[in-house]
C-alpha positions as CSV (number, residue, x, y, z in Angstrom):
1,M,3.3,-46.3,5.3
2,L,2.5,-43.1,3.4
3,V,-0.8,-41.5,4.3
4,A,-2.8,-39.4,1.8
5,C,-4.1,-36.2,3.3
6,P,-6.1,-34.6,0.4
7,V,-8.2,-31.6,0.6
8,A,-11.8,-32.8,1.2
9,N,-14.3,-32.7,-1.8
10,K,-11.5,-32.1,-4.3
11,P,-10.9,-35.3,-6.5
12,K,-7.8,-33.9,-8.1
13,S,-6.2,-33.6,-4.6
14,N,-7.1,-37.2,-3.8
15,D,-5.9,-38.5,-7.2
16,L,-2.5,-36.8,-7.0
17,C,-1.9,-37.9,-3.5
18,N,-2.6,-41.5,-4.4
19,A,-0.6,-41.3,-7.7
20,F,2.5,-40.3,-5.7
21,I,1.9,-43.0,-3.0
22,G,1.4,-45.6,-5.8
23,G,4.8,-45.0,-7.1
24,A,6.6,-45.0,-3.7
25,P,8.0,-48.2,-2.1
26,R,5.8,-49.9,0.5
27,S,8.4,-49.1,3.2
28,A,8.0,-45.4,2.7
29,T,6.4,-43.5,5.7
30,G,4.9,-40.0,6.1
31,Y,2.1,-37.9,4.9
32,V,1.2,-36.7,1.4
33,F,-0.7,-33.5,0.6
34,Y,-2.0,-31.7,-2.4
35,G,-2.9,-28.4,-1.0
36,A,-4.0,-27.7,2.6
37,N,-7.1,-25.9,4.0
38,Q,-9.5,-26.2,6.8
39,T,-10.4,-29.7,5.9
40,N,-6.9,-31.1,6.4
41,I,-5.2,-28.5,8.4
42,D,-5.0,-30.7,11.5
43,Q,-3.1,-33.3,9.6
44,W,-0.9,-30.6,8.1
45,R,0.0,-29.3,11.5
46,K,0.7,-32.8,12.8
47,A,2.9,-33.5,9.8
48,N,4.9,-30.3,10.4
49,T,5.8,-31.2,14.0
50,K,9.4,-32.3,14.6
51,G,10.3,-35.7,13.3
52,Q,7.4,-36.1,10.9
53,T,8.0,-36.5,7.2
54,F,5.5,-35.1,4.6
55,W,5.5,-34.6,0.8
56,Y,3.7,-31.6,-0.5
57,I,2.3,-31.5,-4.1
58,D,1.1,-28.4,-5.9
59,N,0.9,-26.9,-9.3
60,S,4.0,-26.7,-11.5
61,Y,6.6,-24.0,-11.1
62,F,6.2,-23.2,-14.8
63,D,2.9,-21.9,-16.2
64,A,3.8,-23.5,-19.6
65,V,3.0,-26.9,-18.1
66,R,0.3,-26.0,-15.6
67,G,-2.1,-29.0,-15.4
68,Q,0.5,-31.3,-17.0
69,Q,3.2,-31.4,-14.3
70,Y,3.1,-30.8,-10.6
71,R,5.8,-29.9,-8.1
72,V,6.7,-32.2,-5.3
73,T,8.7,-31.3,-2.3
74,R,9.8,-33.1,0.8
75,N,9.1,-31.3,4.2
76,A,8.5,-27.9,2.5
77,I,6.0,-26.2,0.2
78,Q,8.7,-25.6,-2.4
79,V,12.2,-27.0,-3.0
80,Q,14.6,-25.2,-0.7
81,G,18.2,-24.2,-1.6
82,A,17.4,-24.4,-5.3
83,K,20.0,-21.8,-6.1
84,R,22.7,-24.0,-4.7
85,R,21.7,-27.3,-6.2
86,V,23.1,-28.8,-9.5
87,S,21.1,-30.1,-12.5
88,D,22.0,-31.8,-15.8
89,G,19.4,-29.4,-17.4
90,K,17.6,-32.0,-19.4
91,R,14.1,-31.6,-18.0
92,F,14.2,-27.9,-18.2
93,A,15.5,-28.0,-21.9
94,A,12.5,-30.3,-22.6
95,L,10.0,-27.6,-21.5
96,G,11.1,-25.2,-24.3
97,V,10.8,-22.3,-21.9
98,E,12.6,-19.0,-22.7
99,I,14.7,-17.0,-20.1
100,K,14.5,-13.4,-21.3
101,P,17.2,-10.8,-20.6
102,W,16.9,-8.8,-17.4
103,K,14.8,-5.7,-17.8
104,P,15.7,-2.2,-16.7
105,D,13.7,-0.5,-13.9
106,G,9.9,-0.4,-14.5
107,D,7.2,2.2,-13.4
108,Y,5.7,0.3,-10.5
109,W,6.0,-2.8,-8.2
110,L,3.6,-5.6,-8.8
111,A,2.2,-7.6,-5.9
112,C,0.6,-11.0,-6.4
113,A,-1.7,-12.0,-3.6
114,Q,-2.3,-15.6,-2.7
115,S,-5.3,-17.2,-1.2
116,P,-6.3,-16.0,2.3
117,T,-6.5,-19.7,3.4
118,F,-2.9,-20.3,2.2
119,M,-1.6,-17.2,3.9
120,R,-3.5,-17.9,7.1
121,D,-2.8,-21.7,7.5
122,I,0.5,-22.4,5.6
123,A,2.4,-19.1,5.5
124,R,0.8,-18.0,8.7
125,D,1.4,-14.4,7.8
126,E,-1.8,-12.8,6.4
127,R,-0.2,-9.4,6.2
128,W,3.0,-10.4,4.5
129,I,2.5,-8.2,1.3
130,E,1.5,-5.2,3.4
131,R,4.7,-5.5,5.6
132,T,7.0,-6.3,2.7
133,S,5.9,-3.9,0.0
134,F,7.7,-0.8,1.3
135,G,9.3,2.1,-0.6
136,S,8.2,5.0,-2.7
137,W,7.4,3.0,-5.9
138,P,3.7,2.9,-7.0
139,L,2.3,-0.5,-6.0
140,R,-0.2,-2.5,-8.1
141,I,-1.9,-5.5,-6.5
142,R,-3.1,-8.4,-8.4
143,P,-5.9,-10.0,-6.2
144,W,-6.0,-13.7,-5.7
145,L,-8.4,-15.5,-8.1
146,R,-9.6,-19.1,-7.8
147,D,-9.5,-19.4,-11.6
148,K,-5.7,-19.9,-12.0
149,L,-5.7,-20.0,-15.8
150,K,-7.6,-16.7,-16.0
151,Q,-5.1,-15.1,-13.6
152,Q,-2.1,-16.5,-15.4
153,A,-3.3,-15.2,-18.7
154,T,-2.8,-11.6,-17.8
155,L,0.4,-11.9,-15.7
156,V,3.0,-11.3,-18.5
157,D,1.2,-8.1,-19.6
158,D,1.2,-6.8,-16.0
159,L,4.9,-7.5,-15.7
160,K,5.9,-5.5,-18.8
161,G,6.0,-2.2,-16.8
162,A,7.0,-3.7,-13.5
163,G,10.3,-3.0,-11.9
164,L,9.7,-5.7,-9.2
165,L,7.3,-8.5,-8.4
166,V,6.3,-9.0,-4.8
167,T,4.8,-12.3,-3.7
168,H,5.1,-14.7,-0.7
169,S,5.7,-17.9,-2.7
170,S,3.5,-17.9,-5.7
171,A,4.7,-19.4,-9.0
172,A,4.2,-16.0,-10.4
173,A,7.8,-15.3,-9.1
174,V,9.1,-17.9,-11.6
175,T,7.2,-16.3,-14.4
176,A,8.6,-12.9,-13.4
177,L,12.1,-14.2,-13.4
178,L,11.7,-15.8,-16.8
179,E,10.4,-12.4,-18.1
180,G,13.4,-10.6,-16.6
181,T,11.6,-8.9,-13.7
182,P,13.4,-9.1,-10.3
183,V,11.3,-10.6,-7.4
184,M,10.9,-10.1,-3.7
185,V,9.7,-13.4,-2.0
186,S,9.6,-15.1,1.4
187,E,12.1,-17.7,2.5
188,M,9.4,-20.4,1.6
189,S,9.8,-19.6,-2.1
190,A,12.1,-21.8,-4.2
191,V,13.5,-18.6,-5.9
192,H,14.4,-16.9,-2.6
193,G,17.9,-15.3,-2.9
194,I,17.9,-14.7,-6.6
195,R,19.0,-11.1,-7.3
196,Y,18.9,-8.9,-10.4
197,G,21.7,-9.8,-12.7
198,D,22.0,-13.4,-11.4
199,D,22.3,-16.3,-13.8
200,R,18.8,-17.8,-13.7
201,L,19.4,-20.9,-15.7
202,P,20.7,-23.2,-13.0
203,L,17.8,-22.3,-10.8
204,M,15.2,-23.0,-13.5
205,Q,16.9,-26.3,-14.3
206,V,16.6,-27.4,-10.6
207,L,12.9,-26.3,-10.5
208,A,12.2,-28.5,-13.6
209,D,13.8,-31.4,-11.9
210,N,11.3,-31.1,-9.0
211,Q,8.1,-31.3,-11.0
212,F,6.5,-34.3,-12.6
213,T,3.7,-35.7,-14.6
214,V,1.1,-37.9,-13.1
215,T,2.5,-40.9,-14.9
216,E,5.9,-40.1,-13.5
217,M,4.4,-40.2,-10.0
218,K,2.6,-43.5,-10.6
219,T,5.6,-45.3,-12.0
220,G,7.9,-44.2,-9.2
221,K,10.1,-41.9,-11.4
222,A,9.2,-39.0,-9.2
223,W,10.0,-40.8,-6.0
224,S,13.3,-42.1,-7.4
225,Q,14.5,-38.7,-8.6
226,L,13.5,-36.9,-5.4
227,N,15.3,-39.4,-3.2
228,R,18.5,-39.1,-5.3
229,Q,18.8,-35.4,-4.3
């Protein structure tokens, strides 16, 4: 059976885990997470041991549908090998999201920090930005905020003068690529491997195929699509 492992005292986490489980067949096995912190970290570590299957749910890849759709990934925090996958493009087209032309070099690098809990328990590399943000470019750091909508509201403006966005695996990297700004990310990120000048459309189409509404989870559409890949 699938076992829900929600973050304690967070109804949204519990509801999303149960929505996904409700749409899965009864024969399905593994663990289902929406977020991970000290309240479910033991279950997270157990699920990450060899031979264990887990499904990880989190906010959408695209800010345009934050709170309406949620990404779901098997045995990873984000879809892996997205650059190499193929999509019919229908789900991305339905989002109405624009991919802007690549920008010329900017005046600074922009670093987007993620929560200390995530970097410690999931990324297991609390100094990733410090170690990765090298070079002679001025560096601006956007500190992590619990209020994601407030943080999201200023990202596009901050990207206007940026020559590169640096982040471990934040969805800010997707926004940057849509805005035409190159990114530097970890291997955990779905956009890892995308370089300046690449065609971003196939990647964005695959990302859209891997995020779903709550209704799509409950009805099993999410399960069906993820298990066809």
